VEXDOLUM-710607 format. One record per residue: residue number from 1; residue in one letter; chain; x, y, z of N, C-alpha, C in turn. Coordinates in nm, 4 decimals, padded with zeros to 6 digits. Example, Ala and Ser with C-alpha at 12.3 -4.5 7.8 and 13.67 -1.06 7.14 Angstrom:
1,A,A,01.3190,-00.5690,00.7800,01.2300,-00.4500,00.7800,01.3200,-00.3300,00.7800
2,S,A,01.2850,-00.2250,00.7080,01.3670,-00.1060,00.7140,01.2900,00.0030,00.7870
//
This chain:
1,M,A,-07.4895,00.0538,-02.9110,-07.4468,00.0034,-02.7964,-07.3007,00.0136,-02.7878
2,K,A,-07.2115,00.0193,-02.8878,-07.0708,00.0478,-02.8906,-07.0464,00.1855,-02.8497
3,R,A,-07.1471,00.2684,-02.9281,-07.1277,00.4190,-02.8994,-07.1509,00.4494,-02.7435
4,L,A,-07.2570,00.3740,-02.6783,-07.2704,00.4054,-02.5430,-07.1526,00.3456,-02.4630
5,I,A,-07.1012,00.2322,-02.4890,-06.9746,00.1883,-02.4093,-06.8508,00.2894,-02.4428
6,F,A,-06.8269,00.3350,-02.5478,-06.7267,00.4287,-02.5858,-06.7302,00.5590,-02.4968
7,I,A,-06.8775,00.6099,-02.4854,-06.8993,00.7295,-02.3937,-06.8734,00.7084,-02.2628
8,S,A,-06.9288,00.5947,-02.2094,-06.8829,00.5569,-02.0691,-06.7523,00.5471,-02.0262
9,F,A,-06.6708,00.4890,-02.1448,-06.5195,00.4659,-02.1049,-06.4473,00.6204,-02.0999
10,L,A,-06.5026,00.7104,-02.2014,-06.4603,00.8448,-02.1922,-06.4726,00.9054,-02.0633
11,A,A,-06.5999,00.8852,-02.0145,-06.6619,00.9506,-01.8840,-06.5581,00.8941,-01.7708
12,C,A,-06.5176,00.7678,-01.7667,-06.4405,00.7292,-01.6602,-06.3012,00.7672,-01.6724
13,L,A,-06.2574,00.7935,-01.7913,-06.1095,00.8563,-01.8113,-06.1049,00.9923,-01.7614
14,L,A,-06.2204,01.0605,-01.7788,-06.2314,01.2130,-01.7463,-06.2239,01.2207,-01.5911
15,V,A,-06.3107,01.1304,-01.5268,-06.3263,01.1223,-01.3872,-06.1797,01.0887,-01.3217
16,I,A,-06.1124,01.0019,-01.3752,-05.9888,00.9465,-01.3309,-05.8888,01.0631,-01.3411
17,G,A,-05.8931,01.1327,-01.4304,-05.8032,01.2508,-01.4662,-05.8204,01.3558,-01.3753
18,A,A,-05.9393,01.3911,-01.3443,-06.0004,01.4913,-01.2617,-05.9414,01.4464,-01.1411
19,N,A,-05.9548,01.3429,-01.0761,-05.9136,01.2985,-00.9480,-05.7568,01.2982,-00.9325
20,L,A,-05.6843,01.2643,-01.0336,-05.5376,01.2839,-01.0259,-05.4910,01.4282,-01.0310
21,S,A,-05.5603,01.4992,-01.1022,-05.5123,01.6440,-01.1063,-05.5446,01.7170,-00.9789
22,C,A,-05.6517,01.6748,-00.8992,-05.6873,01.7313,-00.7754,-05.5757,01.6841,-00.6520
23,K,A,-05.5110,01.5665,-00.6768,-05.4487,01.5312,-00.5648,-05.3015,01.6059,-00.5854
24,K,A,-05.2626,01.6524,-00.4668,-05.1376,01.7267,-00.4465,-05.0199,01.6486,-00.4126
25,E,A,-04.9009,01.6616,-00.4583,-04.7936,01.5804,-00.3862,-04.7690,01.6364,-00.2325
26,K,A,-04.7561,01.5281,-00.1726,-04.7141,01.5721,-00.0239,-04.5730,01.6288,-00.0104
27,P,A,-04.5483,01.7389,00.0347,-04.4242,01.7916,00.0667,-04.3322,01.7173,00.1381
28,L,A,-04.2014,01.7086,00.1017,-04.0883,01.6394,00.1700,-04.0626,01.7074,00.2926
29,L,A,-04.0803,01.6591,00.4310,-04.0483,01.7223,00.5269,-03.9351,01.6903,00.6136
30,P,A,-03.8730,01.7710,00.6883,-03.7639,01.7344,00.7945,-03.8099,01.6442,00.9002
31,D,A,-03.7013,01.5959,00.9744,-03.7492,01.5083,01.0872,-03.6292,01.5337,01.1811
32,L,A,-03.6408,01.6126,01.2887,-03.5278,01.6189,01.3806,-03.5361,01.5295,01.4878
33,Y,A,-03.4041,01.5122,01.5387,-03.3789,01.4140,01.6577,-03.2534,01.4463,01.7132
34,V,A,-03.2422,01.4101,01.8542,-03.1114,01.4171,01.9068,-03.0215,01.3084,01.8719
35,H,A,-02.8989,01.3440,01.8003,-02.8229,01.2421,01.7558,-02.7230,01.2077,01.8512
36,D,A,-02.6821,01.2975,01.9463,-02.5683,01.2545,02.0466,-02.5669,01.3606,02.1521
37,V,A,-02.5133,01.3121,02.2720,-02.4954,01.4059,02.3853,-02.3694,01.3574,02.4312
38,S,A,-02.2591,01.4604,02.4286,-02.1283,01.4108,02.4632,-02.0458,01.5133,02.5299
39,C,A,-01.9156,01.5069,02.5392,-01.8496,01.6258,02.5751,-01.7604,01.6948,02.4634
40,M,A,-01.7309,01.8171,02.4871,-01.6297,01.8973,02.3993,-01.5464,01.9496,02.4895
41,G,A,-01.4237,01.8808,02.5254,-01.3615,01.9365,02.6498,-01.4237,01.9193,02.7651
42,A,A,-01.4394,02.0119,02.8575,-01.5088,01.9705,02.9767,-01.6632,02.0249,02.9660
43,N,A,-01.6899,02.0816,02.8525,-01.8320,02.1162,02.8323,-01.9473,02.0182,02.7706
44,L,A,-02.0493,02.0537,02.8001,-02.1599,01.9562,02.7306,-02.1731,02.0051,02.5896
45,Y,A,-02.1871,01.8779,02.4958,-02.1852,01.9116,02.3650,-02.2934,01.8219,02.3077
46,I,A,-02.4067,01.8801,02.2459,-02.5221,01.8183,02.1793,-02.5213,01.8260,02.0288
47,T,A,-02.5488,01.7230,01.9607,-02.5556,01.7122,01.8431,-02.7097,01.6729,01.7843
48,I,A,-02.7834,01.7477,01.7149,-02.8999,01.7417,01.6467,-02.8915,01.7006,01.5123
49,G,A,-02.9767,01.6044,01.4707,-02.9818,01.5590,01.3053,-03.1078,01.5733,01.2473
50,N,A,-03.1086,01.5662,01.1070,-03.2284,01.5819,01.0257,-03.2420,01.4431,00.9724
51,Q,A,-03.3124,01.3539,01.0020,-03.3368,01.2370,00.9380,-03.4512,01.2200,00.8306
52,G,A,-03.5066,01.3260,00.8242,-03.6058,01.3344,00.7219,-03.5825,01.3562,00.5723
53,E,A,-03.6674,01.3492,00.4948,-03.6253,01.3622,00.3392,-03.6273,01.5142,00.2895
54,G,A,-03.6888,01.6002,00.3785,-03.6908,01.7535,00.3455,-03.6124,01.8258,00.4072
55,S,A,-03.5771,01.9360,00.3316,-03.4972,02.0581,00.4073,-03.5962,02.1515,00.5054
56,L,A,-03.5034,02.2234,00.5881,-03.6093,02.3206,00.6522,-03.6348,02.4418,00.5570
57,P,A,-03.7312,02.5275,00.5774,-03.7656,02.6212,00.5057,-03.6760,02.7435,00.5298
58,E,A,-03.6691,02.8277,00.4182,-03.5798,02.9603,00.4488,-03.6208,03.0338,00.5688
59,N,A,-03.5306,03.0992,00.6243,-03.5438,03.2014,00.7482,-03.6127,03.1235,00.8521
60,W,A,-03.5936,02.9883,00.8769,-03.6413,02.9172,00.9841,-03.5746,02.9717,01.1077
61,S,A,-03.6466,02.9318,01.2306,-03.5960,02.9309,01.3558,-03.6561,02.8470,01.4438
62,S,A,-03.5988,02.8150,01.5492,-03.6665,02.7213,01.6364,-03.5782,02.7177,01.7786
63,L,A,-03.6410,02.6788,01.8884,-03.5939,02.6764,02.0131,-03.6033,02.5342,02.0785
64,S,A,-03.4971,02.4785,02.1586,-03.5237,02.3688,02.2164,-03.4837,02.3934,02.3600
65,T,A,-03.5512,02.2954,02.4497,-03.5410,02.3134,02.5958,-03.4371,02.2172,02.6303
66,L,A,-03.3498,02.2639,02.7434,-03.2490,02.1805,02.7817,-03.2539,02.1751,02.9324
67,Y,A,-03.2589,02.0477,02.9961,-03.2574,02.0293,03.1376,-03.1236,01.9591,03.1723
68,I,A,-03.0670,02.0053,03.2752,-02.9498,01.9298,03.3392,-02.9690,01.9143,03.4762
69,N,A,-02.9734,01.7798,03.5212,-02.9990,01.7368,03.6592,-03.1355,01.7982,03.6973
70,G,A,-03.2260,01.8002,03.6039,-03.3774,01.8543,03.6344,-03.3885,02.0080,03.6453
71,E,A,-03.2711,02.0691,03.6326,-03.2891,02.2143,03.6097,-03.2768,02.2754,03.4849
72,T,A,-03.3718,02.3780,03.4504,-03.3896,02.4353,03.3112,-03.2819,02.5120,03.2800
73,Q,A,-03.2173,02.4966,03.1748,-03.1142,02.5892,03.1092,-03.1543,02.6859,03.0135
74,E,A,-03.0625,02.7704,02.9630,-03.1096,02.8504,02.8566,-03.1406,02.7743,02.7218
75,D,A,-03.2466,02.8315,02.6667,-03.2816,02.7596,02.5438,-03.1666,02.7292,02.4344
76,I,A,-03.1761,02.6343,02.3606,-03.0942,02.6094,02.2530,-03.1446,02.6783,02.1347
77,V,A,-03.0752,02.7701,02.0636,-03.1367,02.8292,01.9497,-03.0766,02.7322,01.8281
78,L,A,-03.1797,02.6713,01.7715,-03.1227,02.5585,01.6771,-03.0774,02.6294,01.5541
79,N,A,-03.1102,02.7366,01.5179,-03.0486,02.8024,01.3917,-02.9253,02.8788,01.4165
80,R,A,-02.8656,02.8603,01.5369,-02.7328,02.9082,01.5641,-02.6537,02.8177,01.6190
81,P,A,-02.5879,02.7200,01.5434,-02.5117,02.6084,01.5865,-02.3716,02.6491,01.6126
82,T,A,-02.2767,02.5732,01.7022,-02.1373,02.6056,01.7012,-02.0866,02.5743,01.5770
83,S,A,-02.1183,02.4365,01.5147,-02.0624,02.4237,01.3850,-02.1555,02.3109,01.3198
84,T,A,-02.1413,02.2741,01.1979,-02.2319,02.1883,01.1267,-02.1684,02.0813,01.0321
85,T,A,-02.2226,01.9683,01.0115,-02.1735,01.8623,00.9274,-02.2748,01.8477,00.8181
86,R,A,-02.2370,01.8287,00.6977,-02.3254,01.7971,00.5884,-02.4454,01.9013,00.5629
87,G,A,-02.4096,02.0256,00.5987,-02.4974,02.1445,00.5852,-02.5826,02.1707,00.7077
88,G,A,-02.5556,02.0848,00.8149,-02.6536,02.1154,00.9330,-02.7899,02.0568,00.9130
89,I,A,-02.8706,02.0835,01.0082,-03.0031,02.0207,01.0189,-03.0962,02.1132,00.9126
90,Q,A,-03.0500,02.1887,00.8465,-03.1192,02.2670,00.7302,-03.1256,02.1597,00.6345
91,E,A,-03.0242,02.0708,00.6022,-03.0494,01.9644,00.4817,-03.0763,01.8297,00.5448
92,P,A,-03.1348,01.7443,00.4574,-03.1765,01.6031,00.5073,-03.0157,01.5334,00.5384
93,N,A,-03.0008,01.4626,00.6301,-02.9011,01.3992,00.6929,-02.7884,01.4627,00.7291
94,G,A,-02.8179,01.6126,00.7506,-02.7342,01.7114,00.8227,-02.7349,01.6962,00.9570
95,L,A,-02.6135,01.7410,01.0277,-02.6146,01.7432,01.1612,-02.5635,01.8931,01.2137
96,S,A,-02.6174,01.9392,01.3290,-02.5775,02.0577,01.3710,-02.5157,02.0367,01.5211
97,H,A,-02.4212,02.0983,01.5593,-02.3520,02.0825,01.6962,-02.3527,02.2024,01.7761
98,Y,A,-02.3972,02.1891,01.9007,-02.4119,02.2868,01.9843,-02.3170,02.2735,02.1215
99,L,A,-02.2305,02.3734,02.1386,-02.1484,02.3787,02.2603,-02.2290,02.4455,02.3640
100,I,A,-02.2489,02.3747,02.4627,-02.3352,02.4275,02.5955,-02.2425,02.4719,02.7009
101,P,A,-02.2382,02.5973,02.7411,-02.1442,02.6407,02.8388,-02.1745,02.6016,03.0012
102,Y,A,-02.1709,02.4471,02.9989,-02.1905,02.3787,03.1275,-02.0683,02.2927,03.1428
103,I,A,-01.9961,02.3200,03.2409,-01.8893,02.2269,03.2809,-01.9368,02.0852,03.3298
104,V,A,-01.9159,01.9721,03.2655,-01.9478,01.8562,03.3300,-01.8739,01.7862,03.4188
105,S,A,-01.8647,01.8415,03.5504,-01.7677,01.7922,03.6522,-01.8076,01.6690,03.7337
106,D,A,-01.9361,01.6318,03.7219,-01.9921,01.5042,03.7752,-02.0821,01.4572,03.6747
107,I,A,-02.1357,01.3299,03.7297,-02.2416,01.2615,03.6301,-02.3492,01.3477,03.6163
108,A,A,-02.3995,01.3762,03.5001,-02.5195,01.4582,03.4652,-02.6264,01.3840,03.4016
109,R,A,-02.7622,01.4160,03.4479,-02.8678,01.3776,03.3779,-02.9192,01.4890,03.2588
110,I,A,-02.9158,01.4308,03.1400,-02.9827,01.5318,03.0342,-03.1042,01.5188,02.9706
111,D,A,-03.1951,01.6044,02.9764,-03.3077,01.5897,02.8847,-03.3169,01.7118,02.8023
112,V,A,-03.3658,01.6639,02.6760,-03.3537,01.7654,02.5407,-03.4776,01.7604,02.4889
113,Y,A,-03.5475,01.8782,02.4505,-03.6926,01.8637,02.3974,-03.6714,01.9759,02.2855
114,L,A,-03.6780,01.9014,02.1635,-03.6516,01.9886,02.0369,-03.7644,02.0646,01.9963
115,D,A,-03.7728,02.1623,01.9350,-03.8640,02.2536,01.8817,-03.9878,02.2624,01.9497
116,Y,A,-03.9662,02.2868,02.0775,-04.0980,02.3040,02.1655,-04.2026,02.4091,02.1437
117,N,A,-04.1523,02.5021,02.0759,-04.2493,02.5973,02.0133,-04.3028,02.5641,01.8822
118,N,A,-04.2838,02.4445,01.8395,-04.3457,02.3908,01.7209,-04.3478,02.4874,01.5801
119,E,A,-04.2243,02.5400,01.5572,-04.2153,02.6124,01.4578,-04.1817,02.5482,01.3273
120,I,A,-04.1191,02.4180,01.3495,-04.0907,02.3470,01.2178,-04.1981,02.2229,01.2087
121,E,A,-04.2459,02.2255,01.0774,-04.3423,02.1161,01.0543,-04.2417,01.9800,01.0218
122,E,A,-04.2687,01.8714,01.0963,-04.1924,01.7525,01.0635,-04.2724,01.6272,01.0150
123,S,A,-04.2026,01.5385,00.9693,-04.2806,01.4190,00.9300,-04.3106,01.3274,01.0530
124,N,A,-04.2301,01.3631,01.1409,-04.2537,01.2681,01.2640,-04.2192,01.3586,01.3888
125,E,A,-04.3261,01.3779,01.4758,-04.3213,01.4878,01.5933,-04.2912,01.4069,01.7261
126,Q,A,-04.2833,01.2667,01.7018,-04.2819,01.1747,01.8164,-04.1418,01.1655,01.8725
127,N,A,-04.0538,01.2047,01.8091,-03.8979,01.1686,01.8360,-03.8311,01.3002,01.8725
128,N,A,-03.9027,01.4099,01.9157,-03.8336,01.5271,01.9481,-03.7916,01.5465,02.1073
129,E,A,-03.8070,01.4243,02.1718,-03.7724,01.4300,02.3051,-03.6614,01.3219,02.3328
130,K,A,-03.5669,01.3554,02.4006,-03.4619,01.2706,02.4535,-03.4520,01.2813,02.5956
131,E,A,-03.4837,01.1719,02.6811,-03.4710,01.2073,02.8309,-03.3862,01.0929,02.8816
132,N,A,-03.3457,01.1545,03.0263,-03.2617,01.0622,03.1087,-03.1433,01.0079,03.0341
133,I,A,-03.0640,01.0949,02.9829,-02.9431,01.0619,02.9125,-02.8292,01.1041,03.0339
134,Y,A,-02.7622,00.9932,03.0793,-02.6715,01.0071,03.1795,-02.5243,01.0198,03.1313
135,L,A,-02.4552,01.1355,03.1501,-02.3231,01.1536,03.1099,-02.2115,01.1573,03.2108
136,D,A,-02.1065,01.0921,03.1830,-02.0156,01.0754,03.2879,-01.9291,01.2090,03.2916
137,P,A,-01.8732,01.2354,03.4016,-01.7747,01.3658,03.4020,-01.6875,01.3760,03.2713
138,C,A,-01.6686,01.4887,03.2311,-01.5859,01.4898,03.0938,-01.4344,01.5289,03.1460
139,A,A,-01.3449,01.4300,03.0978,-01.2112,01.4459,03.1129,-01.1486,01.5461,03.0344
140,L,A,-01.0600,01.6189,03.0777,-00.9906,01.7302,02.9792,-00.8608,01.6765,02.8994
141,P,A,-00.8620,01.7056,02.7778,-00.7326,01.6914,02.7134,-00.6426,01.8071,02.7436
142,D,A,-00.5163,01.7676,02.7117,-00.3924,01.8937,02.7620,-00.3096,01.8834,02.6306
143,L,A,-00.3077,01.9870,02.5484,-00.2180,02.0003,02.4344,-00.0805,02.0639,02.4809
144,Q,A,00.0140,02.0099,02.4388,00.1441,02.0613,02.4807,00.2404,02.0784,02.3686
145,I,A,00.2974,02.1896,02.3511,00.4101,02.2020,02.2475,00.5398,02.1246,02.3001
146,N,A,00.5635,02.0137,02.2599,00.6725,01.9273,02.3048,00.8137,01.9962,02.2532
147,D,A,00.8170,02.0234,02.1334,00.9469,02.0555,02.0590,00.9271,02.1542,01.9538
148,V,A,01.0223,02.2224,01.9291,01.0299,02.3044,01.8016,01.1874,02.3149,01.7600
149,Y,A,01.2040,02.2573,01.6359,01.3397,02.2337,01.5810,01.3486,02.2522,01.4499
150,L,A,01.4721,02.2469,01.3919,01.4938,02.2619,01.2536,01.5200,02.1114,01.1774
151,N,A,01.4756,02.0709,01.0846,01.5134,01.9754,01.0212,01.6405,01.9787,00.9189
152,E,A,01.6712,01.8743,00.8408,01.7849,01.9074,00.7768,01.7761,02.0029,00.6508
153,K,A,01.6451,02.0495,00.6226,01.6272,02.1457,00.5303,01.6137,02.2941,00.5728
154,N,A,01.6556,02.3114,00.7048,01.6311,02.4220,00.7867,01.4676,02.4767,00.7980
155,E,A,01.3934,02.3743,00.7967,01.2625,02.3860,00.7974,01.2113,02.3832,00.9456
156,I,A,01.1249,02.4837,00.9942,01.0953,02.4633,01.1389,00.9877,02.3554,01.1537
157,V,A,01.0069,02.2442,01.2539,00.9130,02.1517,01.2645,00.8408,02.1677,01.4217
158,V,A,00.7355,02.1465,01.4240,00.6646,02.1706,01.5534,00.6245,02.0212,01.5957
159,V,A,00.6357,01.9790,01.7148,00.5768,01.8674,01.7750,00.4776,01.8888,01.8948
160,I,A,00.3583,01.8394,01.8688,00.2494,01.8711,01.9835,00.2087,01.7268,02.0409
161,E,A,00.1820,01.7252,02.1390,00.1178,01.6071,02.2250,00.0071,01.6373,02.3140
162,N,A,-00.0812,01.5350,02.2996,-00.1921,01.5505,02.4050,-00.1662,01.4745,02.5293
163,I,A,-00.1232,01.5351,02.6342,-00.0738,01.4610,02.7436,-00.2000,01.4323,02.8480
164,G,A,-00.3205,01.4479,02.7955,-00.4413,01.3978,02.8674,-00.4825,01.4708,02.9826
165,P,A,-00.5550,01.4207,03.0768,-00.6069,01.2869,03.0717,-00.7219,01.2576,02.9954
166,G,A,-00.7836,01.3480,02.9140,-00.8853,01.3234,02.8241,-00.8523,01.3303,02.6746
167,V,A,-00.9317,01.2711,02.5925,-00.9135,01.2454,02.4393,-00.9765,01.3963,02.3848
168,I,A,-00.9300,01.4277,02.2801,-00.9893,01.5409,02.1985,-01.1018,01.5117,02.1180
169,P,A,-01.1988,01.5688,02.1206,-01.3345,01.5315,02.0424,-01.3158,01.5430,01.8952
170,Q,A,-01.3657,01.4279,01.8200,-01.3516,01.4305,01.6796,-01.4108,01.5464,01.6030
171,Q,A,-01.5059,01.6030,01.6751,-01.5826,01.7132,01.5915,-01.4710,01.8271,01.5744
172,V,A,-01.3668,01.8537,01.6447,-01.2677,01.9486,01.6030,-01.2167,01.9216,01.4739
173,W,A,-01.2270,01.8042,01.4126,-01.1564,01.7698,01.2856,-01.2854,01.7480,01.1699
174,T,A,-01.3927,01.7093,01.2182,-01.4838,01.6718,01.1297,-01.5947,01.7534,01.0890
175,A,A,-01.6206,01.8647,01.1660,-01.7177,01.9630,01.1360,-01.7052,02.0530,01.0061
176,D,A,-01.7938,02.0762,00.9343,-01.7678,02.1619,00.8127,-01.7348,02.2968,00.8400
177,E,A,-01.7885,02.3457,00.9464,-01.7492,02.4779,00.9940,-01.6676,02.4622,01.1026
178,Q,A,-01.5249,02.4385,01.0956,-01.4434,02.3915,01.1957,-01.4334,02.4960,01.3003
179,P,A,-01.4303,02.4463,01.4265,-01.4079,02.5548,01.5539,-01.2570,02.5881,01.5335
180,D,A,-01.2559,02.7144,01.5861,-01.1005,02.7642,01.5894,-01.0145,02.6846,01.6770
181,C,A,-00.9509,02.5943,01.6320,-00.8422,02.5367,01.7227,-00.7012,02.5423,01.6322
182,T,A,-00.6280,02.6192,01.6430,-00.5016,02.6645,01.5564,-00.3798,02.6397,01.6124
183,L,A,-00.2850,02.6184,01.5151,-00.1298,02.6251,01.5537,-00.0769,02.7450,01.4909
184,R,A,-00.0182,02.8313,01.5685,00.0475,02.9595,01.5054,00.1872,02.9428,01.5270
185,V,A,00.2710,02.9934,01.4491,00.4232,02.9972,01.4577,00.4673,03.1304,01.4231
186,L,A,00.5424,03.1845,01.4977,00.5938,03.3202,01.4829,00.7379,03.3281,01.4795
187,V,A,00.8033,03.3980,01.3992,00.9558,03.4114,01.3743,00.9796,03.5448,01.4042
188,D,A,01.0656,03.5835,01.5036,01.1059,03.7170,01.5640,00.9735,03.8066,01.5567
189,E,A,00.8797,03.7491,01.6388,00.7515,03.8117,01.6789,00.6529,03.8302,01.5373
190,E,A,00.6847,03.7806,01.4294,00.6012,03.8030,01.3184,00.5281,03.6715,01.2824
191,E,A,00.4046,03.6759,01.2647,00.3339,03.5427,01.2367,00.3669,03.4964,01.1091
192,K,A,00.4119,03.3780,01.0858,00.4431,03.3055,00.9519,00.3636,03.1979,00.9221
193,C,A,00.2853,03.1452,01.0118,00.2046,03.0323,00.9883,00.0788,03.0072,01.0784
194,L,A,-00.0350,02.9808,01.0211,-00.1585,02.9753,01.1040,-00.2321,02.8767,01.0411
195,N,A,-00.2513,02.7565,01.1238,-00.3210,02.6109,01.0586,-00.4094,02.5758,01.1540
196,K,A,-00.5382,02.5299,01.0823,-00.6370,02.4650,01.1556,-00.6055,02.3146,01.1968
197,M,A,-00.6653,02.2501,01.2900,-00.6261,02.1218,01.3310,-00.6305,02.0257,01.2072
198,C,A,-00.7169,02.0272,01.1078,-00.7224,01.9449,01.0078,-00.6052,01.9536,00.9058
199,D,A,-00.5237,02.0704,00.9192,-00.3989,02.1205,00.8415,-00.2743,02.0341,00.9032
200,F,A,-00.2684,02.0710,01.0429,-00.1529,02.0244,01.0974,-00.1578,01.8697,01.1593
201,D,A,-00.2780,01.8366,01.1783,-00.2880,01.6936,01.2223,-00.4163,01.6265,01.1452
202,P,A,-00.4053,01.6068,01.0166,-00.5137,01.5443,00.9336,-00.5411,01.4135,00.9763
203,D,A,-00.4390,01.3552,01.0267,-00.4627,01.1966,01.0638,-00.5181,01.1679,01.2084
204,K,A,-00.5448,01.2822,01.2671,-00.5997,01.2855,01.4131,-00.5107,01.2019,01.5094
205,A,A,-00.3885,01.2295,01.4891,-00.2749,01.1655,01.5807,-00.2788,01.2074,01.7256
206,L,A,-00.3438,01.3416,01.7369,-00.3514,01.4014,01.8890,-00.4905,01.3549,01.9635
207,E,A,-00.5779,01.2869,01.8897,-00.6864,01.2494,01.9661,-00.6809,01.1678,02.0682
208,P,A,-00.6179,01.0630,02.0788,-00.5923,00.9690,02.1881,-00.5162,01.0433,02.3036
209,I,A,-00.5213,00.9926,02.4335,-00.4020,01.0455,02.5243,-00.2834,00.9797,02.4776
210,S,A,-00.1839,01.0770,02.4933,-00.0345,01.0605,02.4622,-00.0168,01.0622,02.3110
211,G,A,-00.1233,01.0987,02.2356,-00.1177,01.1079,02.0830,-00.0037,01.2293,02.0633
212,I,A,00.0689,01.2039,01.9449,00.1877,01.3024,01.9192,00.1515,01.3444,01.7711
213,A,A,00.1572,01.4657,01.7198,00.1612,01.5190,01.5959,00.2834,01.5957,01.5616
214,V,A,00.3621,01.5539,01.4505,00.4812,01.6093,01.4013,00.4452,01.7009,01.2815
215,F,A,00.4597,01.8214,01.2760,00.4108,01.9131,01.1780,00.5257,01.9970,01.1145
216,P,A,00.5731,01.9506,00.9876,00.6779,02.0445,00.9306,00.5906,02.1703,00.8707
217,T,A,00.6407,02.2835,00.9260,00.5536,02.3982,00.8931,00.5757,02.4591,00.7503
218,G,A,00.6923,02.4137,00.6727,00.7126,02.4882,00.5414,00.7786,02.6158,00.5651
219,I,A,00.8298,02.6567,00.6824,00.9068,02.7828,00.6947,01.0530,02.7520,00.7152
220,I,A,01.1331,02.8117,00.6236,01.2741,02.7925,00.6202,01.3350,02.9178,00.6784
221,I,A,01.4322,02.8992,00.7792,01.5130,03.0066,00.8233,01.6532,02.9730,00.8181
222,S,A,01.7328,03.0741,00.7601,01.8904,03.0666,00.7441,01.9630,03.1514,00.8469
223,E,A,01.8888,03.2376,00.9341,01.9694,03.3242,01.0147,01.9010,03.2876,01.1555
224,E,A,02.0073,03.3255,01.2590,01.9382,03.2978,01.3911,01.8116,03.3787,01.4270
225,S,A,01.7139,03.2894,01.4708,01.5892,03.3518,01.4966,01.5045,03.3091,01.5957
226,V,A,01.4269,03.3861,01.6769,01.3299,03.3639,01.7764,01.2100,03.2935,01.7424
227,V,A,01.2024,03.1704,01.7683,01.0686,03.0961,01.6923,00.9772,03.0552,01.8311
228,T,A,00.8533,03.1028,01.7926,00.7527,03.0606,01.9088,00.6429,02.9977,01.8351
229,A,A,00.5866,02.8901,01.8916,00.4839,02.8004,01.8505,00.3744,02.8136,01.9654
230,V,A,00.2413,02.8281,01.9147,00.1387,02.8440,02.0033,00.0195,02.7699,01.9447
231,I,A,-00.0080,02.6745,02.0440,-00.1229,02.5845,02.0090,-00.2547,02.6483,02.0818
232,D,A,-00.3688,02.6941,02.0148,-00.4619,02.7737,02.0741,-00.6042,02.7251,02.0465
233,C,A,-00.6726,02.6432,02.1418,-00.8177,02.5898,02.1243,-00.8856,02.6561,02.2189
234,D,A,-00.8722,02.7687,02.2912,-00.9328,02.8423,02.4057,-01.0810,02.8412,02.3825
235,E,A,-01.1221,02.8979,02.2539,-01.2532,02.9258,02.2201,-01.3538,02.8103,02.2131
236,I,A,-01.3073,02.6915,02.2147,-01.3915,02.5698,02.1607,-01.3588,02.4471,02.2479
237,M,A,-01.2315,02.4423,02.3086,-01.2142,02.3228,02.3816,-01.1101,02.3538,02.5051
238,M,A,-01.1814,02.3302,02.6257,-01.1006,02.3657,02.7482,-01.0056,02.2411,02.7588
239,E,A,-00.8970,02.2814,02.8444,-00.7808,02.2081,02.8434,-00.7466,02.1962,03.0066
240,K,A,-00.7002,02.0695,03.0479,-00.6342,02.0694,03.1880,-00.5429,02.1718,03.2263
241,G,A,-00.4473,02.2110,03.1223,-00.3545,02.3069,03.1522,-00.3455,02.3898,03.0335
242,E,A,-00.3249,02.5266,03.0426,-00.2860,02.6120,02.9315,-00.1622,02.6717,02.9177
243,E,A,-00.0920,02.6503,03.0262,00.0437,02.7352,03.0278,00.1420,02.6655,02.9345
244,N,A,00.1156,02.5128,02.8993,00.2169,02.4567,02.8173,00.1775,02.4685,02.6634
245,N,A,00.1004,02.5596,02.6272,00.0536,02.5641,02.4944,00.1545,02.6726,02.3840
246,V,A,00.2472,02.7202,02.4619,00.3528,02.8122,02.4093,00.4861,02.7556,02.4263
247,K,A,00.5763,02.7528,02.3221,00.7112,02.7155,02.3356,00.7925,02.8199,02.2518
248,T,A,00.9083,02.8774,02.3152,00.9928,02.9744,02.2362,01.1269,02.9203,02.2422
249,V,A,01.1798,02.9146,02.1403,01.3215,02.8692,02.1034,01.4082,02.9619,02.0290
250,V,A,01.5451,02.9550,02.0329,01.6304,03.0157,01.9382,01.6844,02.9138,01.8436
251,L,A,01.6507,02.9447,01.7115,01.6935,02.8432,01.5971,01.7779,02.8954,01.5073
252,G,A,01.8621,02.8273,01.4182,01.9229,02.8902,01.3173,02.0643,02.9635,01.3430
253,G,A,02.1260,02.9992,01.2503,02.2662,03.0739,01.2510,02.3932,02.9987,01.3019
254,E,A,02.3681,02.8564,01.2904,02.4794,02.7962,01.3334,02.5610,02.7621,01.2060
//
């Protein structure tokens, strides 16, 4: 009797083990969603996130459809973002940012349909649509070189102001792959300094209207020199005016 019970017990263990070995662990999948629709300068700026537990596969590609006021726009190529945060949608909890070449000069209705060609297997396919997002007209910031002077150490100092009427988008500072928004300083036409926004304004002083950033450049001059400061964000951020992005002064030699 005991022998029979023991044999039955072993048989049960074998069956349970076989079932466990046959079970495959479910793969961790990504889950794409529309995180934000906003402005970058005067242009439409769309942020897509991955809120799933899995990464996207290697060599992935995907397209998304964009409608503005009911009209179809050029597809968004998801694997070609303008910039990324936390590794982009390739990684869990990552964000990818897309600058759309559409100037939002009036109230716009935005509809976004992610991965319409179903190239990406996701844990949730029901949140790939974001419809009827109404975006107010985008007000433009306006960066101006207010002053270029020497401090008590004969160091060149540049003062930049956002004279508005729009704020500067935070993505200029926060994206992993920062868009090219730079401050250049030339001495006698020779470039001496080239800094990105996070270098010359780490505290985001320029973000609000009338925000001012004071940047000691580290450039010391002892002789009379022609100094030019240029704030250049043309490739990523439209401004109300571009003519005030340059200031040239004669410093030193006193």
